[in-house]
DRENKOLPA-465550 format. One record per residue (C-alpha): residue in one letter; x, y, z. Coordinates in pm, 1 decimal. Layout:
<atoms>
   r         px         py         pz
   A          X          Y          Z
...
</atoms>
This chain:
<atoms>
   r         px         py         pz
   M     9887.3    12884.7     6807.7
   R    10242.3    12819.2     6658.2
   V    10353.5    12443.2     6661.6
   E    10713.5    12337.7     6548.1
   P    10839.7    11942.1     6551.5
   G    10997.6    11964.3     6842.7
   A    11204.4    11686.3     6981.5
   P    11162.8    11301.6     7072.4
   Y    11331.0    11310.5     7419.3
   P    11302.3    11299.5     7671.1
   L    10923.8    11200.1     7686.4
   G    10650.8    11359.6     7853.7
   A    10564.7    11751.6     7867.1
   T    10868.0    11940.8     7921.7
   W    10942.0    12315.0     7973.4
   D    11244.1    12462.2     7914.9
   G    11225.3    12844.2     8011.3
   R    11075.7    12926.1     7680.9
   G    10817.5    12678.9     7517.0
   T    10712.2    12306.4     7578.9
   N    10787.8    12004.9     7438.5
   F    10570.6    11720.9     7388.6
   A    10697.6    11370.3     7333.8
   I    10456.7    11040.8     7378.5
   F    10544.7    10695.4     7263.8
   S    10315.9    10433.2     7026.4
   A    10423.1    10180.2     6828.9
   N    10086.3    10124.2     6671.8
   A     9891.3    10474.2     6640.5
   E     9814.8    10644.6     6354.3
   K     9766.1    11015.1     6443.5
   I     9768.2    11176.0     6799.1
   E     9626.5    11478.8     6908.4
   L     9751.7    11727.0     7161.4
   C     9474.4    11862.3     7360.4
   L     9499.1    12170.3     7613.2
   F     9247.0    12276.5     7813.4
   D     9183.4    12609.7     8046.7
   P     9339.6    12566.0     8399.8
   P     9032.8    12427.8     8575.3
   G     9056.2    12125.3     8282.4
   R     8698.8    12186.9     8194.1
   R     8698.7    12319.6     7877.0
   E     8907.2    12234.2     7557.9
   I     9064.1    12567.1     7452.7
   D     9276.7    12416.8     7152.7
   R     9380.7    12097.7     6972.0
   V     9708.1    12028.0     6813.8
   V     9821.0    11736.7     6578.6
   L    10161.9    11611.6     6652.5
   P    10348.1    11638.3     6302.6
   A    10662.2    11481.5     6373.3
   C    10717.4    11108.0     6508.9
   T    11094.6    10966.6     6562.7
   E    11102.5    10604.2     6615.4
   D    10804.1    10573.1     6759.3
   V    10744.2    10866.6     6922.4
   W    10530.4    11140.7     6807.3
   H    10644.7    11470.1     6928.5
   A    10594.6    11845.1     6897.2
   Y    10711.8    12174.3     7018.8
   L    10443.4    12459.0     7144.7
   P    10669.5    12799.6     7213.9
   E    10371.4    12932.2     7378.8
   V    10247.8    12666.5     7689.4
   V    10414.6    12755.4     8006.8
   P    10397.2    12530.4     8312.3
   G    10016.4    12520.4     8472.5
   Q     9892.0    12427.3     8128.1
   V     9619.1    12139.3     8137.0
   Y     9636.9    11899.6     7868.0
   G     9562.4    11556.4     7744.2
   Y     9607.4    11300.9     7413.3
   R     9347.7    11168.2     7186.2
   V     9519.3    10857.1     6985.4
   Y     9389.5    10741.2     6668.2
   G     9423.0    10419.0     6576.7
   P     9261.6    10066.5     6477.1
   Y     9030.2     9952.8     6697.3
   E     9037.5     9578.0     6709.2
   P     9072.9     9387.0     6988.3
   E     9112.3     9032.7     6816.8
   R     9477.9     9167.2     6731.0
   G     9554.7     9363.1     7046.6
   H     9464.7     9702.5     6930.7
   R     9243.1     9918.8     7111.1
   F     9287.3    10265.5     6999.7
   N     8959.9    10477.2     7077.6
   H     9031.5    10881.5     6968.6
   H     8687.5    10928.1     7134.3
   K     8808.7    10879.2     7464.3
   L     9081.0    11149.4     7607.0
   L     9415.7    10993.9     7766.6
   L     9659.4    11053.6     8036.6
   D    10028.1    11108.6     7906.5
   P    10202.9    10814.2     8083.3
   Y    10455.5    11071.2     8235.2
   A    10247.4    11313.3     8369.0
   K    10397.0    11487.8     8639.2
   R    10108.6    11651.0     8816.8
   L     9709.3    11610.2     8773.0
   T     9424.1    11782.1     8772.0
   G     9072.4    11714.4     8839.2
   H     8893.5    11380.2     8908.0
   F     8770.1    11103.2     8828.9
   V     8395.2    11090.8     8757.1
   W     8276.8    10759.6     8652.9
   S     8032.1    10699.8     8346.9
   D     8042.2    10443.9     8073.2
   A     8177.0    10692.4     7834.7
   H     8515.8    10609.8     8000.0
   F     8469.0    10284.0     7827.7
   A     8630.2    10254.8     7474.3
   Y     8344.6     9988.8     7384.1
   R     7938.7    10000.7     7432.5
   M     7874.3     9888.8     7780.8
   R     7600.3     9682.2     7759.6
   S     7632.2     9574.5     7397.2
   A     7598.8     9179.9     7276.5
   R     7964.4     9198.9     7149.3
   A     8087.6     9349.7     7476.1
   D     8440.9     9487.6     7426.2
   L     8415.6     9419.9     7035.4
   S     8171.1     9703.2     7037.3
   F     8323.5    10037.8     6978.6
   D     8175.6    10330.4     7170.7
   K     8211.4    10699.4     7005.5
   R     8093.9    10871.6     7350.9
   D     8347.7    11158.8     7459.1
   N     8478.5    11111.9     7848.2
   A     8712.4    11422.7     7876.5
   R     8489.0    11595.8     8142.2
   G     8523.6    11294.0     8335.4
   V     8892.3    11241.1     8379.8
   P     9214.0    11401.3     8549.3
   K     9394.7    11576.6     8307.7
   A     9783.9    11618.3     8291.0
   V     9934.8    11983.5     8353.9
   V    10316.1    12090.6     8262.6
   V    10523.1    12150.6     8558.7
   D    10851.0    12312.6     8655.0
   D    11072.1    12093.2     8813.2
   A    11232.3    12358.4     8955.9
   F    11243.3    12335.2     9370.5
   T    11519.1    12426.0     9608.5
   W    11637.2    12148.7     9835.1
   G    11868.1    12403.6    10006.0
   R    12092.0    12182.0    10175.9
   D    11943.2    11835.4    10148.6
   R    12183.7    11557.5    10228.3
   L    12071.8    11229.5    10184.6
   P    12092.0    10989.5    10501.2
   R    12214.2    10715.0    10320.0
   T    12186.3    10477.6    10613.0
   P    12358.2    10143.4    10557.6
   W    12109.2     9823.8    10555.1
   T    12289.0     9667.8    10873.4
   D    12140.9     9996.7    11058.7
   T    11788.1    10020.9    10913.2
   I    11441.9    10013.8    11053.9
   I    11158.8    10045.1    10802.0
   Y    10816.9    10167.6    10919.9
   E    10543.7    10106.9    10733.8
   A    10295.8    10368.0    10683.1
   H     9989.8    10503.6    10472.2
   V    10071.4    10876.2    10415.6
   R     9677.5    10974.8    10467.6
   G     9608.5    10660.4    10725.6
   L     9931.6    10782.8    10916.8
   T     9788.1    11132.1    10993.7
   M     9400.6    11157.2    10998.9
   R     9362.0    11061.9    11341.5
   R     9657.5    11258.3    11515.0
   R     9578.0    11545.0    11748.3
   D     9956.9    11699.6    11789.5
   V     9919.9    11737.3    11348.1
   P     9736.9    12034.0    11290.6
   E     9372.1    11949.1    11115.4
   P     9445.0    12100.3    10770.5
   L     9749.7    11902.5    10697.4
   R     9595.2    11568.5    10815.2
   G     9617.4    11287.8    10563.1
   T     9862.5    11482.0    10349.7
   F    10261.9    11500.0    10236.5
   R    10275.0    11795.4    10486.1
   G    10122.9    11626.2    10794.6
   L    10356.2    11303.1    10745.2
   S    10629.7    11556.0    10821.1
   A    10499.6    11785.5    11062.9
   P    10722.3    11812.2    11390.8
   G    10501.4    11593.6    11611.6
   M    10487.0    11264.3    11369.9
   I    10895.4    11312.5    11278.6
   E    10988.0    11336.9    11647.0
   H    10756.9    11009.2    11748.2
   L    10961.4    10846.6    11456.2
   R    11307.7    10941.8    11603.1
   R    11169.3    10830.1    11947.3
   L    11090.0    10468.5    11799.8
   G    11412.9    10455.8    11640.6
   V    11301.0    10432.2    11258.4
   T    11573.8    10534.4    10996.9
   A    11324.5    10496.0    10686.3
   V    10946.6    10538.0    10645.8
   E    10816.2    10291.6    10334.1
   L    10511.4    10458.9    10221.8
   L    10246.0    10275.9    10030.4
   P    10179.7    10386.7     9675.7
   V    10204.2    10746.8     9618.1
   H    10140.8    10756.8     9227.7
   A     9852.5    10896.6     9078.9
   Y     9556.3    10585.4     9106.9
   V     9204.2    10567.9     9000.8
   D     8921.0    10430.4     9259.3
   E     8774.1    10116.1     9095.1
   R     8393.1    10183.6     8967.4
   M     8304.3     9841.5     9190.7
   L     8422.8    10026.5     9517.4
   V     8249.9    10358.6     9418.0
   D     7937.2    10174.3     9366.9
   R     7934.2    10025.2     9724.0
   G     8040.8    10354.2     9874.2
   L     8400.4    10287.6     9921.4
   R     8717.5    10400.4     9756.8
   Q     9059.5    10232.5     9695.0
   Y     9249.2    10341.3     9992.9
   W     9571.3    10168.3     9982.1
   G     9647.5    10290.4     9602.0
   Y     9732.8     9967.7     9404.0
   G     9535.7    10090.6     9130.2
   T     9863.3    10331.9     8953.2
   I     9745.3    10527.5     8624.6
   A    10052.1    10752.1     8650.9
   F    10388.2    10635.9     8704.8
   F    10515.0    11017.1     8733.8
   A    10261.7    11187.6     8958.6
   P    10187.9    11225.4     9342.6
   E     9802.4    11099.6     9429.6
   P     9596.7    11458.7     9409.8
   R     9469.7    11392.6     9775.2
   Y     9749.3    11380.3     9918.3
   G     9842.5    11760.8     9919.0
   A     9678.7    12083.6     9769.2
   P     9610.5    12030.5     9376.3
   D     9841.8    12318.7     9254.7
   T    10148.5    12210.2     9485.2
   V    10110.7    11837.5     9530.5
   V    10471.8    11801.9     9401.5
   E    10633.1    12044.1     9629.9
   E    10463.8    11928.9     9910.7
   F    10619.7    11608.2     9848.4
   K    10953.4    11749.0     9829.2
   A    10921.7    11937.6    10084.2
   M    10809.7    11597.2    10307.7
   V    11124.4    11405.4    10177.0
   G    11329.6    11757.5    10274.7
   Q    11232.9    11755.2    10602.5
   L    11232.6    11361.5    10697.7
   H    11580.4    11390.1    10561.6
   D    11665.1    11661.0    10798.3
   A    11528.1    11453.0    11056.7
   G    11752.1    11117.3    10966.4
   I    11496.8    10912.7    10831.2
   E    11497.4    10777.0    10442.4
   V    11170.6    10787.0    10231.7
   L    11110.1    10448.0    10039.1
   L    10813.2    10407.6     9823.4
   D    10582.4    10156.0     9757.3
   V    10559.7    10141.3     9368.4
   V    10351.2     9910.3     9157.1
   Y    10466.2     9870.8     8800.0
   N    10339.8     9511.2     8775.1
   H     9967.2     9642.1     8645.3
   T     9748.1     9967.1     8590.0
   G     9465.5    10057.7     8687.2
   E     9286.8     9977.4     8373.5
   G     9152.0     9595.0     8468.4
   N     9106.2     9326.0     8228.1
   H     8996.3     9354.5     7828.2
   L     8620.7     9488.4     7989.9
   G     8793.8     9794.9     8167.5
   P     8828.9    10113.2     8107.4
   T     9074.4    10327.4     7896.1
   F     9257.8    10586.4     8080.7
   S     9605.1    10576.0     7908.3
   F     9827.3    10294.9     7829.5
   R     9534.3    10139.9     7646.1
   G     9433.4    10359.5     7456.1
   I     9792.3    10460.1     7356.6
   D     9896.6    10099.4     7273.3
   N     9760.0     9852.0     7387.7
   A     9964.5     9598.9     7234.1
   S    10321.3     9723.3     7349.9
   Y    10241.8     9813.5     7707.8
   Y    10068.6     9488.8     7792.3
   W    10143.9     9156.5     7797.1
   L     9850.1     8993.9     7568.4
   R     9797.5     8627.1     7496.4
   P     9980.7     8490.0     7232.6
   N     9729.8     8320.3     7049.4
   T     9425.9     8567.7     7207.0
   P     9559.5     8903.2     7219.1
   R     9192.3     9000.6     7301.2
   Y     9305.3     8916.7     7685.0
   Y     9542.9     8979.1     7893.5
   E     9776.0     8771.9     8038.6
   D     9714.3     8851.9     8449.7
   F     9978.3     8759.0     8693.3
   T     9855.2     9011.3     8909.4
   G     9533.5     8926.4     9001.4
   T     9404.2     9256.7     8894.1
   G     9312.3     9202.5     8513.0
   N     9631.3     9289.7     8366.8
   S    10009.8     9317.0     8385.1
   L    10290.0     9535.6     8274.8
   N    10519.1     9383.4     7970.0
   L    10872.4     9548.5     8071.8
   T    11019.0     9311.7     7813.4
   H    10920.6     9593.2     7576.3
   P    11185.1     9833.8     7513.8
   R    10937.3    10165.7     7566.8
   V    10764.8     9988.1     7872.4
   L    11099.3     9947.7     8031.0
   Q    11211.6    10304.6     7953.0
   M    10936.8    10440.5     8138.8
   V    10967.2    10261.2     8450.2
   M    11338.4    10346.9     8433.8
   D    11222.9    10718.7     8410.4
   S    10988.7    10696.0     8631.4
   L    11204.9    10566.7     8901.4
   R    11488.7    10807.6     8792.3
   Y    11279.7    11099.4     8855.0
   W    11154.5    11009.6     9168.2
   V    11561.5    10989.1     9259.0
   E    11658.0    11259.5     9113.2
   Q    11372.3    11513.2     9111.3
   C    11236.6    11394.1     9413.2
   H    11543.8    11222.8     9630.3
   V    11375.5    10952.2     9756.5
   D    11602.6    10701.7     9915.8
   G    11458.5    10363.7     9746.4
   F    11172.6    10150.5     9636.0
   R    10962.9     9848.0     9767.8
   F    10848.0     9656.0     9472.6
   D    10486.5     9546.9     9458.8
   L    10456.5     9210.6     9282.6
   A    10823.2     9203.9     9175.0
   T    10845.6     8880.9     9008.4
   V    10595.1     9038.0     8722.6
   L    10899.6     9269.5     8659.7
   G    11155.8     8999.8     8605.8
   R    10876.8     8778.4     8363.5
   E    11001.8     8705.3     8036.1
   P    10883.5     8498.8     7785.7
   H    10987.8     8129.8     7918.6
   G    10892.9     8230.2     8285.3
   F    11048.4     8476.3     8575.3
   D    11467.4     8514.2     8529.1
   P    11699.1     8637.0     8766.9
   T    11882.2     8835.3     8468.7
   A    11583.8     8985.0     8276.3
   G    11612.1     9298.5     8095.3
   F    11495.6     9509.0     8392.7
   F    11711.1     9383.2     8678.6
   A    12023.6     9404.6     8399.9
   A    11887.0     9785.7     8319.6
   V    11870.9     9884.0     8731.3
   S    12194.4     9701.7     8827.3
   Q    12377.8     9900.9     8585.5
   D    12213.4    10216.7     8620.7
   P    12465.9    10461.8     8803.2
   V    12153.3    10624.1     8961.4
   L    11929.7    10317.9     9062.9
   S    12208.9    10038.5     9176.7
   R    12258.1    10300.0     9449.5
   V    11932.9    10335.3     9611.2
   K    11725.9    10080.8     9833.3
   L    11560.8     9833.5     9659.9
   I    11336.3     9601.6     9800.4
   A    11139.9     9290.5     9632.1
   E    10770.2     9131.1     9672.9
   P    10899.1     8823.0     9535.3
   W    10590.5     8664.5     9438.9
   D    10293.5     8685.2     9162.6
   I    10006.7     8471.8     9104.1
   G    10137.5     8337.7     8795.5
   L    10264.6     7984.7     8725.5
   G    10637.1     8001.5     8901.0
   G    10557.2     8297.4     9054.6
   Y    10687.9     8265.4     9442.1
   Q    11041.0     8371.8     9401.4
   L    11169.9     8433.0     9767.8
   G    11544.9     8425.4     9756.8
   G    11541.7     8388.7     9386.7
   F    11650.2     8804.2     9288.9
   P    11947.5     8928.4     9208.8
   A    12256.5     9055.5     9418.4
   G    12192.1     9390.1     9543.3
   W    11828.6     9351.6     9597.6
   S    11649.7     9271.9     9969.6
   E    11315.8     9093.1    10008.5
   W    11040.7     9051.1    10220.4
   N    11044.7     8771.3    10382.3
   D    10680.5     8617.0    10467.9
   Q    10918.6     8303.2    10558.4
   F    11001.0     8511.7    10882.3
   R    10642.3     8635.5    10905.9
   R    10496.9     8276.1    10914.5
   T    10791.8     8070.6    11138.7
   V    10739.7     8343.8    11386.5
   R    10350.1     8360.0    11402.3
   S    10349.5     8000.1    11435.8
   F    10633.5     7967.5    11706.2
   W    10431.6     8259.1    11936.1
   R    10086.0     8090.6    11864.7
   G    10287.0     7791.2    12033.6
   D    10268.5     7612.6    11720.7
   A    10443.8     7247.0    11740.5
   N    10776.4     7152.6    11467.8
   Q    10934.5     7517.8    11499.2
   I    11268.2     7575.0    11655.9
   R    11427.1     7445.1    11309.9
   D    11253.8     7709.5    11116.6
   L    11280.0     7976.3    11429.7
   A    11688.2     7957.3    11411.7
   A    11715.2     7981.7    11047.8
   R    11508.9     8291.3    11053.0
   M    11641.9     8451.5    11354.1
   T    12006.8     8442.5    11159.0
   G    11867.3     8565.8    10845.7
   S    11716.8     8267.5    10658.7
   A    12050.6     8152.4    10506.5
   D    11823.8     7885.9    10351.6
   R    11671.8     8074.6    10104.0
   F    11932.7     8407.3    10060.7
   R    12290.0     8305.9    10119.5
   H    12421.0     8297.7     9774.1
   L    12531.8     8470.9     9488.8
   R    12725.2     8667.8     9780.1
   R    12380.6     8816.6     9938.0
   M    12434.9     8918.6    10287.2
   P    12176.4     8882.1    10565.6
   R    12041.8     9207.0    10487.7
   A    11849.0     9065.7    10174.1
   S    11627.0     8981.4    10414.5
   I    11351.5     9192.2    10528.6
   N    11142.2     9048.0    10829.1
   H    10826.0     9164.2    10927.5
   V    10561.1     9030.0    11151.1
   T    10241.2     9223.0    11004.6
   V    10238.6     9483.0    10718.3
   H     9950.3     9667.2    10542.0
   D     9855.2     9356.6    10384.6
   G     9671.1     9144.0    10678.6
   F     9623.3     9199.7    11047.4
   T     9781.1     9450.8    11263.1
   L     9970.0     9324.4    11559.8
   A     9680.0     9393.1    11768.7
   D     9443.5     9239.6    11555.9
   L     9660.2     8913.0    11547.0
   V     9684.9     8856.6    11890.4
   S     9272.4     8906.7    11954.4
   Y     9107.1     8734.2    11612.4
   A     9085.7     8395.0    11514.8
   R     8955.9     8466.0    11154.0
   K     8949.5     8766.2    10987.1
   H     8623.8     9040.5    10988.6
   N     8603.3     9173.9    10594.1
   D     8239.3     9203.7    10658.8
   A     8251.2     9594.6    10563.4
   N     8435.6     9542.0    10278.8
   G     8107.9     9455.4    10092.5
   E     8254.5     9117.3     9982.2
   G     8077.9     8840.4    10189.9
   N     8367.9     8813.9    10388.0
   R     8569.3     8622.8    10124.2
   D     8826.7     8864.1    10042.7
   G     9179.9     8829.6    10233.8
   S     9346.1     8576.8    10344.8
   D     9230.3     8291.5    10584.9
   D     9537.0     8195.4    10626.4
   N     9640.4     8453.1    10929.7
   L     9844.3     8214.6    11204.3
   S     9623.8     8422.8    11460.3
   A     9478.6     8358.2    11801.7
   N     9245.4     8532.6    11998.0
   W     9341.8     8329.4    12339.5
   G     9039.3     8271.6    12428.3
   I     8794.1     8536.9    12289.8
   E     8724.9     8638.7    11940.2
   G     8787.6     9050.2    11970.8
   P     8781.4     9324.2    12245.3
   T     8742.3     9189.6    12582.8
   T     8774.6     9284.5    12957.8
   D     8935.1     8944.8    13087.6
   K     9257.8     9026.9    13284.1
   E     9393.8     8685.8    13178.1
   V     9314.5     8705.8    12814.9
   L     9471.3     9057.1    12821.6
   E     9794.5     8947.7    13022.4
   I     9883.5     8652.3    12731.0
   R     9790.4     8921.6    12428.2
   R    10009.9     9139.1    12612.1
   R    10264.6     8889.7    12679.7
   V    10268.3     8726.8    12290.8
   R    10264.4     9106.2    12126.3
   R    10564.2     9219.7    12282.6
   A    10755.3     8920.8    12199.2
   L    10674.3     8908.5    11863.3
   L    10776.1     9278.5    11807.8
   A    11110.9     9158.7    12031.2
   T    11182.2     8867.8    11796.4
   L    11127.4     9104.9    11449.1
   F    11410.2     9337.2    11640.4
   L    11619.9     9089.2    11770.9
   A    11683.2     8927.9    11412.3
   Q    11911.1     8916.2    11188.8
   G    11828.5     9116.5    10880.3
   V    11609.6     9428.7    10820.2
   P    11344.6     9480.6    11063.7
   L    10993.7     9628.2    10893.3
   M    10700.7     9733.7    11100.9
   L    10360.0     9860.6    11071.9
   A    10266.5    10156.7    11134.0
   G    10026.1    10218.2    11462.4
   D    10150.5     9867.7    11609.1
   E    10364.6    10069.5    11890.1
   V    10004.2    10229.6    12014.7
   G     9765.2     9854.9    11965.3
   N     9593.0    10016.7    11673.6
   S     9332.0     9769.8    11580.4
   Q     9110.8     9733.5    11246.2
   G     8820.1     9523.6    11418.2
   G     8962.2     9232.6    11271.6
   N     8938.7     9321.1    10902.3
   N     9265.7     9162.1    10732.7
   N     9212.4     9373.9    10417.6
   P     9130.1     9719.1    10450.1
   Y     9237.3     9806.6    10088.9
   C     8926.3    10001.4    10052.4
   Q     8857.0    10117.9    10392.2
   D     8938.9    10513.2    10388.4
   N     8806.2    10589.6    10711.3
   E     8864.4    10508.4    11092.4
   V     8869.8    10134.4    11020.9
   G     9220.9    10175.9    10779.3
   W     9345.7    10515.2    10965.3
   V     9572.1    10440.8    11268.7
   D     9428.5    10538.0    11574.2
   W     9660.5    10727.9    11813.5
   S     9399.8    10767.0    12102.1
   G     9596.3    10475.1    12304.3
   T     9788.2    10658.8    12514.8
   G     9756.9    10439.1    12810.2
   E    10016.1    10261.4    13001.6
   E    10021.6     9933.3    12770.2
   E    10061.1    10145.3    12441.0
   S    10342.4    10369.0    12625.0
   D    10500.2    10064.6    12727.7
   V    10525.0     9921.9    12355.2
   S    10641.5    10212.7    12211.2
   A    10920.1    10214.7    12499.9
   L    10999.0     9862.9    12410.3
   I    11043.8     9935.2    12029.4
   A    11271.2    10230.9    12134.5
   L    11494.1     9992.2    12367.8
   L    11487.9     9714.1    12070.6
   T    11640.9     9987.5    11833.6
   S    11880.7    10093.4    12099.4
   L    11988.8     9716.3    12130.5
   R    12051.1     9675.9    11759.6
   R    12281.6     9998.1    11751.2
   S    12440.2     9910.1    12048.7
   F    12482.6     9520.1    11986.8
   P    12635.1     9449.6    11608.7
   Q    12608.9     9106.9    11606.8
   L    12226.4     9122.5    11604.5
   Q    12234.8     9371.8    11247.3
   G    12374.1     9088.4    11024.6
   R    12655.2     9239.0    10902.3
   R    12814.3     8856.1    10789.2
   W    12676.9     8485.0    10800.1
   L    12643.1     8268.6    11101.0
   V    12834.3     7905.5    11085.8
   G    12793.7     7810.3    11459.1
   R    13134.4     7636.2    11573.1
   Q    13474.2     7749.8    11411.2
   G    13745.6     7517.0    11569.8
   D    13716.9     7660.2    11979.8
   H    13529.7     7906.4    11850.1
   H    13133.9     7992.8    11832.2
   D    12966.8     8280.4    11641.3
   I    12665.7     8116.7    11744.2
   K    12600.9     7906.0    12009.9
   W    12287.5     7681.5    12049.0
   L    12136.7     7578.2    12363.5
   T    11928.9     7371.7    12595.5
   P    11719.8     7501.7    12895.3
   G    12026.4     7322.8    13086.9
   G    12297.3     7555.6    12918.3
   T    12494.1     7266.3    12695.0
   E    12475.7     7298.0    12342.5
   M    12186.6     7141.4    12150.8
   D    12228.4     6801.8    11966.7
   G    12025.8     6663.2    11712.0
   A    11772.9     6498.7    11991.8
   D    11692.7     6846.4    12081.9
   W    11634.1     6977.7    11704.9
   A    11418.2     6713.4    11616.6
   F    11194.5     6720.3    11967.5
   A    10851.8     6854.2    11811.5
   E    10734.4     7021.3    12129.6
   A    10952.3     7196.3    12214.2
   R    10832.5     7580.0    12276.1
   F    11185.9     7725.2    12379.4
   L    11487.1     7830.8    12176.1
   S    11803.7     8001.9    12333.4
   Y    12142.7     8098.8    12224.4
   V    12424.4     8330.5    12243.8
   L    12574.9     8569.5    11978.4
   A    12949.6     8625.5    11983.1
   P    13069.2     8992.3    11953.5
   L    13193.9     9096.2    11611.8
   E    13495.3     9231.5    11788.2
   P    13738.4     9103.8    12077.8
   S    13636.9     9438.5    12303.6
   G    13240.9     9371.6    12222.1
   A    12978.3     9146.1    12468.1
   P    12801.4     8873.7    12386.2
   L    12418.5     8842.0    12393.3
   L    12200.4     8529.6    12554.0
   I    11840.3     8555.0    12391.4
   L    11582.0     8332.6    12539.4
   L    11263.9     8298.7    12356.1
   N    10976.8     8101.1    12545.3
   A    10659.8     8021.7    12351.3
   A    10562.3     7816.9    12612.7
   A    10248.7     7836.8    12837.8
   H    10443.8     7816.7    13164.0
   P    10798.6     7931.5    13252.8
   V    11109.4     7730.3    13155.4
   D    11409.5     7698.2    13408.7
   V    11733.6     7787.7    13225.3
   V    12079.7     7774.5    13363.3
   L    12283.6     7998.3    13214.0
   P    12566.6     7918.2    13023.4
   K    12933.9     7975.1    13069.3
   W    13107.6     8158.0    12807.7
   P    13473.9     8252.7    12729.0
   D    13565.7     8553.3    12948.8
   C    13238.3     8615.9    13084.2
   T    13202.1     8635.3    13473.2
   G    12834.8     8763.6    13471.1
   W    12504.7     8754.7    13284.6
   A    12330.7     9100.0    13291.0
   R    11956.6     9159.3    13173.0
   V    11873.2     9435.9    12948.3
   L    11565.8     9343.6    12797.9
   A    11229.3     9119.7    12945.3
   T    10939.9     9124.4    12780.9
   A    10719.1     8989.6    13013.4
   A    10797.6     9252.1    13279.4
   T    10669.2     9601.2    13289.7
   D    11020.1     9726.7    13348.5
   A    11178.1     9593.9    13052.3
   D    11442.1     9882.1    13014.8
   H    11555.5     9815.8    13379.3
   A    11880.4     9605.2    13428.9
   L    11943.7     9387.9    13678.9
   P    12286.8     9335.6    13856.7
   P    12479.1     9041.3    13665.8
   V    12403.9     8680.6    13712.7
   K    12717.8     8421.1    13747.0
   P    12718.5     8162.3    13457.6
   G    12556.6     7800.3    13637.0
   T    12308.6     8054.9    13759.6
   K    11958.0     7873.9    13754.6
   L    11643.4     8103.1    13683.7
   A    11311.0     8094.2    13485.3
   A    11242.8     8212.7    13149.5
   P    10874.8     8369.3    13198.6
   S    10611.5     8169.9    12995.8
   R    10524.1     8362.5    12664.2
   S    10876.0     8627.7    12632.9
   V    11176.8     8709.4    12515.2
   T    11424.5     8800.7    12750.4
   V    11817.9     8908.7    12671.5
   F    12111.8     8929.2    12894.6
   V    12481.7     9098.6    12788.2
   G    12767.8     8919.9    12871.6
   S    13034.9     9087.8    13099.3
</atoms>
């Protein structure tokens, strides 16, 4: 095979129409071999030493290599864990820039660079070849016919996010053809898209779709990684979500079809760590290519990793080449795959510098100046497990953040806990105490009550404690702090009184989410009462436990879906719900928000300090003179609360537009005059519009 020096850029395998350029970074390698395989990836057919190295990038150009070629790397260098180096050329390594994978992981001791049972542990050296048991990279042609694909570019103020798992969303959905269930094509099936449109969803946020590895301990227990938080290739879609040869094209087609429906695609991305684990983990890619560059190592004992993530390792974005890889990956998904934004898992890690988290860190600076990435939606999970890792509100302007304080407060309030109304008022108005700085707006707060990590909405009102025995960890995994309630009976019941309370609380939680300032995010399946049987950590449940159960088609489930559709419609109809500006209360003789007692008068300090209050009400003024005010009543008490409808300038009547305690939530009653007394039902949300 003819070999030319090629070029150091772009990194990865790049087909130019005549041949393929291969380029891979390693600052500490001594030699790198490119291994070419037959189409199934079982037999090595050629091996090429990369002939050139430019500024730590090793490269070659092969005129005879075309798309479809299967390949991997062997990297030579010192195996000196005490110095942070873990090179072992006996291990076939994935290209960090691989855009498609073929084959599957087959676990064996050969995947470890050291002898597993050696008394010297990872200081020993293993000479077994692991090539037969690892997936390989495939050269791809990036060309794709997008047609008239138009990015929805939904404003933040209009955004409604639906968090879903590609596989779990459709595995049990009957209107998706069986061969497509659990795939990218299934997610974009007509029935699925129509369901999202009926709810009023504007964006789907997909759990990780980057290729990942099933941890060995799960495989040994007969389980598998389900959520996908063990990324091993940041450019390649997970092969199990499509046909092996066309999974990249299927992902792009899915994005285009969702865009046609006006729905954006956001990806949950895991750039904080990889699936290689700690110093005793396997060698699949980064560790064997240049361990000392890719990972945070302890300064005085580089044999060990800094673990800010709880997974054993942390990617080191302070290294320019690691930062480049992350930026290249993000741009690839935006430019080549038309993705509309990202949710960054454990995003505090991405902003870590040697002195700790820094909102001016290199990653944030790189994103903010990037002409592509600075225009997409950027969402941080604002914490990690390291020192100073909780950074809610600490991210730069332009970013939004998962607001776990919203989740805690709203769950506590509707559970009936004391001392909640002051915090609830802050959460309903965009959490200004956390985000009102650096010219950030309420959209910085991504509000949620339930997400993949924790109870579903149905389980939140049905279980007082977690039930994670199926995970095989003795029910020790998952959070014990769920702020949930079973309302008298743990789990499923036929008790009508308990079921009615659960129904009311579930609907009130949803209404609170969508009526709050900020960006609402709901969990897929909550609209149909999906349950995980009390499992609040089904990360390894790629089965009926983790998949959305769409069989809930009874009156209650249809009623909840209709409620969500009504709530998203209210957000579209009343701009004051969208968090377009911060609320300040009284401005001279005018209020943009007015907090009210049940008697219809303005709240004072004593009202706010009343620890046993389970009721909060307020009026949101219209943003424009021609608009209408909204009166919102939230009653978490176990009994009705008598309410006097307040007076408001130019308002002659209040018409009910939402009543979560009723079964006719979308039925509007005739307007009621200000000063009228009525009862706010127990455990309910009621909304009136002024006229």
